[in-house]
PyMOL Python script that loads the backbone (N, CA, C, O; Angstrom):
from pymol import cmd

cmd.read_pdbstr("""\
ATOM      1  N   UNK A   1      31.944 -23.167  77.379  1.00  0.00           N
ATOM      2  CA  UNK A   1      33.021 -23.084  78.358  1.00  0.00           C
ATOM      3  C   UNK A   1      34.345 -23.211  77.614  1.00  0.00           C
ATOM      4  O   UNK A   1      34.496 -24.069  76.745  1.00  0.00           O
ATOM      5  N   UNK A   2      35.296 -22.357  77.959  1.00  0.00           N
ATOM      6  CA  UNK A   2      36.588 -22.423  77.274  1.00  0.00           C
ATOM      7  C   UNK A   2      37.396 -23.624  77.770  1.00  0.00           C
ATOM      8  O   UNK A   2      37.052 -24.249  78.773  1.00  0.00           O
ATOM      9  N   UNK A   3      38.465 -23.929  77.054  1.00  0.00           N
ATOM     10  CA  UNK A   3      39.323 -25.061  77.409  1.00  0.00           C
ATOM     11  C   UNK A   3      40.008 -24.855  78.755  1.00  0.00           C
ATOM     12  O   UNK A   3      40.295 -25.820  79.463  1.00  0.00           O
ATOM     13  N   UNK A   4      40.263 -23.622  79.101  1.00  0.00           N
ATOM     14  CA  UNK A   4      40.902 -23.322  80.364  1.00  0.00           C
ATOM     15  C   UNK A   4      42.402 -23.494  80.325  1.00  0.00           C
ATOM     16  O   UNK A   4      42.987 -23.873  79.310  1.00  0.00           O
ATOM     17  N   UNK A   5      43.002 -23.205  81.456  1.00  0.00           N
ATOM     18  CA  UNK A   5      44.450 -23.294  81.605  1.00  0.00           C
ATOM     19  C   UNK A   5      44.770 -24.238  82.755  1.00  0.00           C
ATOM     20  O   UNK A   5      44.330 -24.017  83.883  1.00  0.00           O
ATOM     21  N   UNK A   6      45.532 -25.289  82.474  1.00  0.00           N
ATOM     22  CA  UNK A   6      45.972 -26.202  83.530  1.00  0.00           C
ATOM     23  C   UNK A   6      47.027 -25.460  84.348  1.00  0.00           C
ATOM     24  O   UNK A   6      48.078 -25.086  83.829  1.00  0.00           O
ATOM     25  N   UNK A   7      46.734 -25.252  85.628  1.00  0.00           N
ATOM     26  CA  UNK A   7      47.649 -24.496  86.475  1.00  0.00           C
ATOM     27  C   UNK A   7      48.484 -25.400  87.382  1.00  0.00           C
ATOM     28  O   UNK A   7      49.497 -24.971  87.935  1.00  0.00           O
ATOM     29  N   UNK A   8      48.047 -26.658  87.530  1.00  0.00           N
ATOM     30  CA  UNK A   8      48.800 -27.607  88.344  1.00  0.00           C
ATOM     31  C   UNK A   8      48.316 -29.006  88.024  1.00  0.00           C
ATOM     32  O   UNK A   8      47.138 -29.205  87.725  1.00  0.00           O
ATOM     33  N   UNK A   9      49.209 -29.972  88.084  1.00  0.00           N
ATOM     34  CA  UNK A   9      48.818 -31.368  87.908  1.00  0.00           C
ATOM     35  C   UNK A   9      49.807 -32.255  88.642  1.00  0.00           C
ATOM     36  O   UNK A   9      50.955 -31.874  88.871  1.00  0.00           O
ATOM     37  N   UNK A  10      49.344 -33.443  89.005  1.00  0.00           N
ATOM     38  CA  UNK A  10      50.229 -34.428  89.614  1.00  0.00           C
ATOM     39  C   UNK A  10      49.737 -35.826  89.248  1.00  0.00           C
ATOM     40  O   UNK A  10      48.553 -36.041  88.990  1.00  0.00           O
ATOM     41  N   UNK A  11      50.684 -36.773  89.232  1.00  0.00           N
ATOM     42  CA  UNK A  11      50.360 -38.160  88.900  1.00  0.00           C
ATOM     43  C   UNK A  11      49.652 -38.802  90.077  1.00  0.00           C
ATOM     44  O   UNK A  11      50.102 -38.698  91.217  1.00  0.00           O
ATOM     45  N   UNK A  12      48.562 -39.453  89.799  1.00  0.00           N
ATOM     46  CA  UNK A  12      47.836 -40.210  90.826  1.00  0.00           C
ATOM     47  C   UNK A  12      48.316 -41.654  90.842  1.00  0.00           C
ATOM     48  O   UNK A  12      48.454 -42.268  91.901  1.00  0.00           O
ATOM     49  N   UNK A  13      48.565 -42.179  89.665  1.00  0.00           N
ATOM     50  CA  UNK A  13      49.140 -43.517  89.488  1.00  0.00           C
ATOM     51  C   UNK A  13      49.681 -43.590  88.064  1.00  0.00           C
ATOM     52  O   UNK A  13      49.817 -42.568  87.391  1.00  0.00           O
ATOM     53  N   UNK A  14      49.987 -44.796  87.612  1.00  0.00           N
ATOM     54  CA  UNK A  14      50.614 -44.946  86.297  1.00  0.00           C
ATOM     55  C   UNK A  14      49.738 -44.441  85.151  1.00  0.00           C
ATOM     56  O   UNK A  14      50.255 -43.948  84.149  1.00  0.00           O
ATOM     57  N   UNK A  15      48.422 -44.560  85.289  1.00  0.00           N
ATOM     58  CA  UNK A  15      47.522 -44.224  84.185  1.00  0.00           C
ATOM     59  C   UNK A  15      46.661 -42.988  84.429  1.00  0.00           C
ATOM     60  O   UNK A  15      45.869 -42.613  83.565  1.00  0.00           O
ATOM     61  N   UNK A  16      46.801 -42.350  85.590  1.00  0.00           N
ATOM     62  CA  UNK A  16      45.933 -41.222  85.923  1.00  0.00           C
ATOM     63  C   UNK A  16      46.728 -40.046  86.472  1.00  0.00           C
ATOM     64  O   UNK A  16      47.786 -40.212  87.078  1.00  0.00           O
ATOM     65  N   UNK A  17      46.186 -38.853  86.243  1.00  0.00           N
ATOM     66  CA  UNK A  17      46.731 -37.659  86.859  1.00  0.00           C
ATOM     67  C   UNK A  17      45.574 -36.770  87.296  1.00  0.00           C
ATOM     68  O   UNK A  17      44.463 -36.871  86.777  1.00  0.00           O
ATOM     69  N   UNK A  18      45.853 -35.904  88.254  1.00  0.00           N
ATOM     70  CA  UNK A  18      44.871 -34.941  88.730  1.00  0.00           C
ATOM     71  C   UNK A  18      45.274 -33.591  88.170  1.00  0.00           C
ATOM     72  O   UNK A  18      46.419 -33.164  88.317  1.00  0.00           O
ATOM     73  N   UNK A  19      44.327 -32.918  87.524  1.00  0.00           N
ATOM     74  CA  UNK A  19      44.607 -31.613  86.921  1.00  0.00           C
ATOM     75  C   UNK A  19      43.742 -30.534  87.562  1.00  0.00           C
ATOM     76  O   UNK A  19      42.547 -30.719  87.790  1.00  0.00           O
ATOM     77  N   UNK A  20      44.380 -29.406  87.843  1.00  0.00           N
ATOM     78  CA  UNK A  20      43.703 -28.208  88.326  1.00  0.00           C
ATOM     79  C   UNK A  20      43.639 -27.261  87.134  1.00  0.00           C
ATOM     80  O   UNK A  20      44.670 -26.811  86.634  1.00  0.00           O
ATOM     81  N   UNK A  21      42.436 -26.963  86.686  1.00  0.00           N
ATOM     82  CA  UNK A  21      42.252 -26.120  85.507  1.00  0.00           C
ATOM     83  C   UNK A  21      41.381 -24.922  85.857  1.00  0.00           C
ATOM     84  O   UNK A  21      40.327 -25.072  86.475  1.00  0.00           O
ATOM     85  N   UNK A  22      41.823 -23.740  85.461  1.00  0.00           N
ATOM     86  CA  UNK A  22      41.041 -22.516  85.643  1.00  0.00           C
ATOM     87  C   UNK A  22      40.421 -22.177  84.296  1.00  0.00           C
ATOM     88  O   UNK A  22      41.106 -22.152  83.273  1.00  0.00           O
ATOM     89  N   UNK A  23      39.109 -21.915  84.305  1.00  0.00           N
ATOM     90  CA  UNK A  23      38.412 -21.625  83.058  1.00  0.00           C
ATOM     91  C   UNK A  23      37.297 -20.618  83.289  1.00  0.00           C
ATOM     92  O   UNK A  23      36.922 -20.335  84.426  1.00  0.00           O
ATOM     93  N   UNK A  24      36.783 -20.091  82.211  1.00  0.00           N
ATOM     94  CA  UNK A  24      35.688 -19.122  82.277  1.00  0.00           C
ATOM     95  C   UNK A  24      34.469 -19.691  81.564  1.00  0.00           C
ATOM     96  O   UNK A  24      34.588 -20.424  80.582  1.00  0.00           O
ATOM     97  N   UNK A  25      33.299 -19.340  82.076  1.00  0.00           N
ATOM     98  CA  UNK A  25      32.033 -19.716  81.457  1.00  0.00           C
ATOM     99  C   UNK A  25      31.011 -18.653  81.807  1.00  0.00           C
ATOM    100  O   UNK A  25      30.787 -18.354  82.980  1.00  0.00           O
ATOM    101  N   UNK A  26      30.397 -18.087  80.788  1.00  0.00           N
ATOM    102  CA  UNK A  26      29.403 -17.027  80.974  1.00  0.00           C
ATOM    103  C   UNK A  26      29.908 -15.918  81.896  1.00  0.00           C
ATOM    104  O   UNK A  26      29.232 -15.513  82.842  1.00  0.00           O
ATOM    105  N   UNK A  27      31.099 -15.446  81.595  1.00  0.00           N
ATOM    106  CA  UNK A  27      31.737 -14.338  82.311  1.00  0.00           C
ATOM    107  C   UNK A  27      31.937 -14.625  83.805  1.00  0.00           C
ATOM    108  O   UNK A  27      31.908 -13.713  84.632  1.00  0.00           O
ATOM    109  N   UNK A  28      32.138 -15.886  84.130  1.00  0.00           N
ATOM    110  CA  UNK A  28      32.401 -16.279  85.507  1.00  0.00           C
ATOM    111  C   UNK A  28      33.592 -17.225  85.524  1.00  0.00           C
ATOM    112  O   UNK A  28      33.756 -18.016  84.595  1.00  0.00           O
ATOM    113  N   UNK A  29      34.429 -17.164  86.562  1.00  0.00           N
ATOM    114  CA  UNK A  29      35.604 -18.012  86.650  1.00  0.00           C
ATOM    115  C   UNK A  29      35.346 -19.261  87.481  1.00  0.00           C
ATOM    116  O   UNK A  29      34.606 -19.233  88.464  1.00  0.00           O
ATOM    117  N   UNK A  30      35.976 -20.364  87.062  1.00  0.00           N
ATOM    118  CA  UNK A  30      35.809 -21.645  87.739  1.00  0.00           C
ATOM    119  C   UNK A  30      37.141 -22.352  87.893  1.00  0.00           C
ATOM    120  O   UNK A  30      38.054 -22.176  87.086  1.00  0.00           O
ATOM    121  N   UNK A  31      37.238 -23.157  88.948  1.00  0.00           N
ATOM    122  CA  UNK A  31      38.353 -24.069  89.141  1.00  0.00           C
ATOM    123  C   UNK A  31      37.803 -25.470  88.983  1.00  0.00           C
ATOM    124  O   UNK A  31      36.837 -25.841  89.650  1.00  0.00           O
ATOM    125  N   UNK A  32      38.407 -26.245  88.111  1.00  0.00           N
ATOM    126  CA  UNK A  32      38.021 -27.632  87.890  1.00  0.00           C
ATOM    127  C   UNK A  32      39.161 -28.513  88.373  1.00  0.00           C
ATOM    128  O   UNK A  32      40.282 -28.395  87.879  1.00  0.00           O
ATOM    129  N   UNK A  33      38.896 -29.389  89.327  1.00  0.00           N
ATOM    130  CA  UNK A  33      39.877 -30.365  89.819  1.00  0.00           C
ATOM    131  C   UNK A  33      39.346 -31.722  89.392  1.00  0.00           C
ATOM    132  O   UNK A  33      38.319 -32.184  89.889  1.00  0.00           O
ATOM    133  N   UNK A  34      40.048 -32.351  88.473  1.00  0.00           N
ATOM    134  CA  UNK A  34      39.502 -33.554  87.859  1.00  0.00           C
ATOM    135  C   UNK A  34      40.588 -34.586  87.610  1.00  0.00           C
ATOM    136  O   UNK A  34      41.742 -34.247  87.351  1.00  0.00           O
ATOM    137  N   UNK A  35      40.197 -35.850  87.694  1.00  0.00           N
ATOM    138  CA  UNK A  35      41.080 -36.949  87.326  1.00  0.00           C
ATOM    139  C   UNK A  35      41.044 -37.098  85.812  1.00  0.00           C
ATOM    140  O   UNK A  35      39.976 -37.097  85.199  1.00  0.00           O
ATOM    141  N   UNK A  36      42.205 -37.224  85.232  1.00  0.00           N
ATOM    142  CA  UNK A  36      42.340 -37.503  83.802  1.00  0.00           C
ATOM    143  C   UNK A  36      43.006 -38.868  83.678  1.00  0.00           C
ATOM    144  O   UNK A  36      43.928 -39.183  84.429  1.00  0.00           O
ATOM    145  N   UNK A  37      42.536 -39.679  82.726  1.00  0.00           N
ATOM    146  CA  UNK A  37      43.069 -41.030  82.567  1.00  0.00           C
ATOM    147  C   UNK A  37      43.553 -41.251  81.147  1.00  0.00           C
ATOM    148  O   UNK A  37      43.086 -40.628  80.193  1.00  0.00           O
ATOM    149  N   UNK A  38      44.501 -42.158  81.047  1.00  0.00           N
ATOM    150  CA  UNK A  38      44.992 -42.537  79.720  1.00  0.00           C
ATOM    151  C   UNK A  38      44.266 -43.818  79.314  1.00  0.00           C
ATOM    152  O   UNK A  38      44.322 -44.809  80.043  1.00  0.00           O
ATOM    153  N   UNK A  39      43.592 -43.818  78.176  1.00  0.00           N
ATOM    154  CA  UNK A  39      42.860 -45.014  77.741  1.00  0.00           C
ATOM    155  C   UNK A  39      43.808 -46.195  77.516  1.00  0.00           C
ATOM    156  O   UNK A  39      45.008 -46.024  77.302  1.00  0.00           O
ATOM    157  N   UNK A  40      43.236 -47.384  77.570  1.00  0.00           N
ATOM    158  CA  UNK A  40      44.049 -48.591  77.415  1.00  0.00           C
ATOM    159  C   UNK A  40      44.723 -48.674  76.049  1.00  0.00           C
ATOM    160  O   UNK A  40      45.723 -49.376  75.902  1.00  0.00           O
ATOM    161  N   UNK A  41      44.195 -47.968  75.049  1.00  0.00           N
ATOM    162  CA  UNK A  41      44.820 -47.979  73.725  1.00  0.00           C
ATOM    163  C   UNK A  41      46.022 -47.040  73.644  1.00  0.00           C
ATOM    164  O   UNK A  41      46.657 -46.927  72.595  1.00  0.00           O
ATOM    165  N   UNK A  42      46.332 -46.364  74.757  1.00  0.00           N
ATOM    166  CA  UNK A  42      47.497 -45.484  74.798  1.00  0.00           C
ATOM    167  C   UNK A  42      47.262 -44.122  74.193  1.00  0.00           C
ATOM    168  O   UNK A  42      48.215 -43.374  73.977  1.00  0.00           O
ATOM    169  N   UNK A  43      46.024 -43.782  73.915  1.00  0.00           N
ATOM    170  CA  UNK A  43      45.715 -42.487  73.321  1.00  0.00           C
ATOM    171  C   UNK A  43      45.917 -41.338  74.293  1.00  0.00           C
ATOM    172  O   UNK A  43      46.504 -41.505  75.363  1.00  0.00           O
ATOM    173  N   UNK A  44      45.427 -40.179  73.909  1.00  0.00           N
ATOM    174  CA  UNK A  44      45.560 -38.968  74.725  1.00  0.00           C
ATOM    175  C   UNK A  44      44.740 -39.082  76.009  1.00  0.00           C
ATOM    176  O   UNK A  44      43.726 -39.779  76.056  1.00  0.00           O
ATOM    177  N   UNK A  45      45.196 -38.389  77.041  1.00  0.00           N
ATOM    178  CA  UNK A  45      44.469 -38.378  78.307  1.00  0.00           C
ATOM    179  C   UNK A  45      43.068 -37.803  78.093  1.00  0.00           C
ATOM    180  O   UNK A  45      42.864 -36.911  77.270  1.00  0.00           O
ATOM    181  N   UNK A  46      42.108 -38.335  78.855  1.00  0.00           N
ATOM    182  CA  UNK A  46      40.715 -37.894  78.794  1.00  0.00           C
ATOM    183  C   UNK A  46      40.225 -37.585  80.200  1.00  0.00           C
ATOM    184  O   UNK A  46      40.678 -38.206  81.163  1.00  0.00           O
ATOM    185  N   UNK A  47      39.307 -36.636  80.331  1.00  0.00           N
ATOM    186  CA  UNK A  47      38.780 -36.321  81.660  1.00  0.00           C
ATOM    187  C   UNK A  47      37.811 -37.404  82.134  1.00  0.00           C
ATOM    188  O   UNK A  47      36.995 -37.903  81.359  1.00  0.00           O
ATOM    189  N   UNK A  48      37.909 -37.755  83.404  1.00  0.00           N
ATOM    190  CA  UNK A  48      36.964 -38.686  84.012  1.00  0.00           C
ATOM    191  C   UNK A  48      35.808 -37.904  84.620  1.00  0.00           C
ATOM    192  O   UNK A  48      35.869 -36.680  84.733  1.00  0.00           O
ATOM    193  N   UNK A  49      34.779 -38.600  85.001  1.00  0.00           N
ATOM    194  CA  UNK A  49      33.666 -37.942  85.682  1.00  0.00           C
ATOM    195  C   UNK A  49      34.060 -37.518  87.089  1.00  0.00           C
ATOM    196  O   UNK A  49      33.468 -36.604  87.663  1.00  0.00           O
ATOM    197  N   UNK A  50      35.064 -38.191  87.637  1.00  0.00           N
ATOM    198  CA  UNK A  50      35.481 -37.904  89.007  1.00  0.00           C
ATOM    199  C   UNK A  50      36.172 -36.556  89.079  1.00  0.00           C
ATOM    200  O   UNK A  50      37.223 -36.352  88.471  1.00  0.00           O
ATOM    201  N   UNK A  51      35.584 -35.648  89.818  1.00  0.00           N
ATOM    202  CA  UNK A  51      36.171 -34.335  89.969  1.00  0.00           C
ATOM    203  C   UNK A  51      35.184 -33.373  90.592  1.00  0.00           C
ATOM    204  O   UNK A  51      34.072 -33.744  90.970  1.00  0.00           O
ATOM    205  N   UNK A  52      35.613 -32.140  90.688  1.00  0.00           N
ATOM    206  CA  UNK A  52      34.778 -31.092  91.270  1.00  0.00           C
ATOM    207  C   UNK A  52      35.040 -29.791  90.528  1.00  0.00           C
ATOM    208  O   UNK A  52      36.169 -29.509  90.126  1.00  0.00           O
ATOM    209  N   UNK A  53      33.993 -29.006  90.350  1.00  0.00           N
ATOM    210  CA  UNK A  53      34.109 -27.679  89.746  1.00  0.00           C
ATOM    211  C   UNK A  53      33.532 -26.674  90.725  1.00  0.00           C
ATOM    212  O   UNK A  53      32.393 -26.808  91.170  1.00  0.00           O
ATOM    213  N   UNK A  54      34.334 -25.658  91.059  1.00  0.00           N
ATOM    214  CA  UNK A  54      33.925 -24.625  92.008  1.00  0.00           C
ATOM    215  C   UNK A  54      34.104 -23.251  91.394  1.00  0.00           C
ATOM    216  O   UNK A  54      35.034 -23.023  90.619  1.00  0.00           O
ATOM    217  N   UNK A  55      33.214 -22.337  91.741  1.00  0.00           N
ATOM    218  CA  UNK A  55      33.410 -20.947  91.370  1.00  0.00           C
ATOM    219  C   UNK A  55      34.657 -20.412  92.061  1.00  0.00           C
ATOM    220  O   UNK A  55      34.965 -20.806  93.185  1.00  0.00           O
ATOM    221  N   UNK A  56      35.373 -19.515  91.387  1.00  0.00           N
ATOM    222  CA  UNK A  56      36.616 -18.989  91.955  1.00  0.00           C
ATOM    223  C   UNK A  56      36.390 -18.267  93.285  1.00  0.00           C
ATOM    224  O   UNK A  56      37.330 -18.097  94.061  1.00  0.00           O
ATOM    225  N   UNK A  57      35.166 -17.846  93.550  1.00  0.00           N
ATOM    226  CA  UNK A  57      34.889 -17.181  94.823  1.00  0.00           C
ATOM    227  C   UNK A  57      35.022 -18.144  96.006  1.00  0.00           C
ATOM    228  O   UNK A  57      35.038 -17.704  97.156  1.00  0.00           O
ATOM    229  N   UNK A  58      35.118 -19.442  95.741  1.00  0.00           N
ATOM    230  CA  UNK A  58      35.252 -20.440  96.807  1.00  0.00           C
ATOM    231  C   UNK A  58      36.704 -20.862  97.048  1.00  0.00           C
ATOM    232  O   UNK A  58      36.955 -21.738  97.876  1.00  0.00           O
ATOM    233  N   UNK A  59      37.656 -20.264  96.347  1.00  0.00           N
ATOM    234  CA  UNK A  59      39.053 -20.675  96.474  1.00  0.00           C
ATOM    235  C   UNK A  59      39.597 -20.533  97.889  1.00  0.00           C
ATOM    236  O   UNK A  59      40.312 -21.420  98.358  1.00  0.00           O
ATOM    237  N   UNK A  60      39.283 -19.460  98.572  1.00  0.00           N
ATOM    238  CA  UNK A  60      39.792 -19.257  99.933  1.00  0.00           C
ATOM    239  C   UNK A  60      39.279 -20.351 100.862  1.00  0.00           C
ATOM    240  O   UNK A  60      40.039 -20.879 101.673  1.00  0.00           O
ATOM    241  N   UNK A  61      38.007 -20.692 100.753  1.00  0.00           N
ATOM    242  CA  UNK A  61      37.449 -21.749 101.591  1.00  0.00           C
ATOM    243  C   UNK A  61      38.056 -23.103 101.247  1.00  0.00           C
ATOM    244  O   UNK A  61      38.309 -23.910 102.141  1.00  0.00           O
ATOM    245  N   UNK A  62      38.292 -23.362  99.959  1.00  0.00           N
ATOM    246  CA  UNK A  62      38.942 -24.603  99.549  1.00  0.00           C
ATOM    247  C   UNK A  62      40.338 -24.686 100.146  1.00  0.00           C
ATOM    248  O   UNK A  62      40.743 -25.733 100.651  1.00  0.00           O
ATOM    249  N   UNK A  63      41.068 -23.589 100.089  1.00  0.00           N
ATOM    250  CA  UNK A  63      42.417 -23.561 100.652  1.00  0.00           C
ATOM    251  C   UNK A  63      42.383 -23.838 102.150  1.00  0.00           C
ATOM    252  O   UNK A  63      43.205 -24.605 102.651  1.00  0.00           O
ATOM    253  N   UNK A  64      41.453 -23.231 102.868  1.00  0.00           N
ATOM    254  CA  UNK A  64      41.324 -23.468 104.307  1.00  0.00           C
ATOM    255  C   UNK A  64      41.021 -24.943 104.579  1.00  0.00           C
ATOM    256  O   UNK A  64      41.598 -25.542 105.487  1.00  0.00           O
ATOM    257  N   UNK A  65      40.122 -25.518 103.796  1.00  0.00           N
ATOM    258  CA  UNK A  65      39.772 -26.926 103.977  1.00  0.00           C
ATOM    259  C   UNK A  65      40.946 -27.853 103.722  1.00  0.00           C
ATOM    260  O   UNK A  65      41.140 -28.823 104.453  1.00  0.00           O
ATOM    261  N   UNK A  66      41.734 -27.563 102.687  1.00  0.00           N
ATOM    262  CA  UNK A  66      42.910 -28.384 102.391  1.00  0.00           C
ATOM    263  C   UNK A  66      43.961 -28.262 103.487  1.00  0.00           C
ATOM    264  O   UNK A  66      44.611 -29.246 103.840  1.00  0.00           O
ATOM    265  N   UNK A  67      44.129 -27.058 104.025  1.00  0.00           N
ATOM    266  CA  UNK A  67      45.082 -26.877 105.128  1.00  0.00           C
ATOM    267  C   UNK A  67      44.643 -27.677 106.351  1.00  0.00           C
ATOM    268  O   UNK A  67      45.476 -28.311 107.000  1.00  0.00           O
ATOM    269  N   UNK A  68      43.355 -27.659 106.675  1.00  0.00           N
ATOM    270  CA  UNK A  68      42.845 -28.417 107.814  1.00  0.00           C
ATOM    271  C   UNK A  68      42.990 -29.920 107.573  1.00  0.00           C
ATOM    272  O   UNK A  68      43.348 -30.664 108.486  1.00  0.00           O
ATOM    273  N   UNK A  69      42.718 -30.361 106.361  1.00  0.00           N
ATOM    274  CA  UNK A  69      42.868 -31.778 106.025  1.00  0.00           C
ATOM    275  C   UNK A  69      44.329 -32.200 106.159  1.00  0.00           C
ATOM    276  O   UNK A  69      44.616 -33.296 106.641  1.00  0.00           O
ATOM    277  N   UNK A  70      45.247 -31.343 105.738  1.00  0.00           N
ATOM    278  CA  UNK A  70      46.671 -31.641 105.866  1.00  0.00           C
ATOM    279  C   UNK A  70      47.092 -31.770 107.315  1.00  0.00           C
ATOM    280  O   UNK A  70      47.851 -32.675 107.661  1.00  0.00           O
ATOM    281  N   UNK A  71      46.608 -30.873 108.172  1.00  0.00           N
ATOM    282  CA  UNK A  71      46.920 -30.945 109.603  1.00  0.00           C
ATOM    283  C   UNK A  71      46.362 -32.226 110.212  1.00  0.00           C
ATOM    284  O   UNK A  71      47.041 -32.892 110.993  1.00  0.00           O
ATOM    285  N   UNK A  72      45.129 -32.571 109.856  1.00  0.00           N
ATOM    286  CA  UNK A  72      44.512 -33.783 110.388  1.00  0.00           C
ATOM    287  C   UNK A  72      45.252 -35.029 109.906  1.00  0.00           C
ATOM    288  O   UNK A  72      45.415 -35.987 110.662  1.00  0.00           O
ATOM    289  N   UNK A  73      45.699 -35.019 108.653  1.00  0.00           N
ATOM    290  CA  UNK A  73      46.408 -36.172 108.100  1.00  0.00           C
ATOM    291  C   UNK A  73      47.735 -36.405 108.815  1.00  0.00           C
ATOM    292  O   UNK A  73      48.136 -37.549 109.027  1.00  0.00           O
ATOM    293  N   UNK A  74      48.411 -35.329 109.184  1.00  0.00           N
ATOM    294  CA  UNK A  74      49.689 -35.455 109.888  1.00  0.00           C
ATOM    295  C   UNK A  74      49.480 -36.108 111.249  1.00  0.00           C
ATOM    296  O   UNK A  74      50.361 -36.815 111.739  1.00  0.00           O
ATOM    297  N   UNK A  75      48.333 -35.879 111.857  1.00  0.00           N
ATOM    298  CA  UNK A  75      48.039 -36.434 113.173  1.00  0.00           C
ATOM    299  C   UNK A  75      47.595 -37.892 113.117  1.00  0.00           C
ATOM    300  O   UNK A  75      47.520 -38.552 114.154  1.00  0.00           O
ATOM    301  N   UNK A  76      47.305 -38.395 111.950  1.00  0.00           N
ATOM    302  CA  UNK A  76      46.869 -39.790 111.832  1.00  0.00           C
ATOM    303  C   UNK A  76      48.045 -40.717 112.096  1.00  0.00           C
ATOM    304  O   UNK A  76      49.142 -40.473 111.594  1.00  0.00           O
ATOM    305  N   UNK A  77      47.838 -41.782 112.877  1.00  0.00           N
ATOM    306  CA  UNK A  77      48.930 -42.726 113.176  1.00  0.00           C
ATOM    307  C   UNK A  77      49.584 -43.292 111.925  1.00  0.00           C
ATOM    308  O   UNK A  77      50.786 -43.556 111.920  1.00  0.00           O
ATOM    309  N   UNK A  78      48.815 -43.479 110.877  1.00  0.00           N
ATOM    310  CA  UNK A  78      49.343 -44.031 109.630  1.00  0.00           C
ATOM    311  C   UNK A  78      50.455 -43.161 109.063  1.00  0.00           C
ATOM    312  O   UNK A  78      51.440 -43.683 108.540  1.00  0.00           O
ATOM    313  N   UNK A  79      50.313 -41.836 109.161  1.00  0.00           N
ATOM    314  CA  UNK A  79      51.279 -40.920 108.561  1.00  0.00           C
ATOM    315  C   UNK A  79      52.381 -40.497 109.520  1.00  0.00           C
ATOM    316  O   UNK A  79      53.388 -39.946 109.076  1.00  0.00           O
ATOM    317  N   UNK A  80      52.232 -40.729 110.792  1.00  0.00           N
ATOM    318  CA  UNK A  80      53.259 -40.279 111.733  1.00  0.00           C
ATOM    319  C   UNK A  80      54.596 -40.980 111.488  1.00  0.00           C
ATOM    320  O   UNK A  80      55.654 -40.365 111.625  1.00  0.00           O
ATOM    321  N   UNK A  81      54.554 -42.238 111.134  1.00  0.00           N
ATOM    322  CA  UNK A  81      55.800 -42.973 110.928  1.00  0.00           C
ATOM    323  C   UNK A  81      56.562 -42.491 109.707  1.00  0.00           C
ATOM    324  O   UNK A  81      57.791 -42.424 109.728  1.00  0.00           O
ATOM    325  N   UNK A  82      55.845 -42.156 108.648  1.00  0.00           N
ATOM    326  CA  UNK A  82      56.529 -41.806 107.399  1.00  0.00           C
ATOM    327  C   UNK A  82      56.726 -40.311 107.222  1.00  0.00           C
ATOM    328  O   UNK A  82      57.603 -39.893 106.465  1.00  0.00           O
ATOM    329  N   UNK A  83      55.921 -39.487 107.908  1.00  0.00           N
ATOM    330  CA  UNK A  83      55.982 -38.032 107.741  1.00  0.00           C
ATOM    331  C   UNK A  83      55.869 -37.638 106.280  1.00  0.00           C
ATOM    332  O   UNK A  83      56.509 -36.678 105.852  1.00  0.00           O
ATOM    333  N   UNK A  84      55.067 -38.360 105.506  1.00  0.00           N
ATOM    334  CA  UNK A  84      54.948 -38.056 104.085  1.00  0.00           C
ATOM    335  C   UNK A  84      54.050 -36.871 103.808  1.00  0.00           C
ATOM    336  O   UNK A  84      54.135 -36.284 102.729  1.00  0.00           O
ATOM    337  N   UNK A  85      53.187 -36.496 104.747  1.00  0.00           N
ATOM    338  CA  UNK A  85      52.295 -35.354 104.562  1.00  0.00           C
ATOM    339  C   UNK A  85      52.792 -34.215 105.409  1.00  0.00           C
ATOM    340  O   UNK A  85      52.960 -34.351 106.620  1.00  0.00           O
ATOM    341  N   UNK A  86      53.030 -33.081 104.763  1.00  0.00           N
ATOM    342  CA  UNK A  86      53.534 -31.909 105.499  1.00  0.00           C
ATOM    343  C   UNK A  86      52.691 -30.716 105.198  1.00  0.00           C
ATOM    344  O   UNK A  86      52.949 -29.630 105.717  1.00  0.00           O
TER     345      UNK A  86
END
""", "prot")
cmd.dss("prot")
cmd.show_as("cartoon", "prot")
cmd.util.cbc("prot")
cmd.orient("prot")
């Protein structure tokens, strides 16, 4: 499997980030969404086991699911006060 290309990332907390990486393996495309952490020794970020890898043919369904999750999150009483999820 190739190293892939990080197409998006965001900080989860001080020591972790979530990376979206597109890569190829055996002539097939994949999206890897994984938590990366910085070791306590301050070294380079490393991938955690926590994550998901999907074939690129599932991207449309993933997008639909994220849109539905976003709509549901906005309706939660916890988020109504802050409007942090849009």
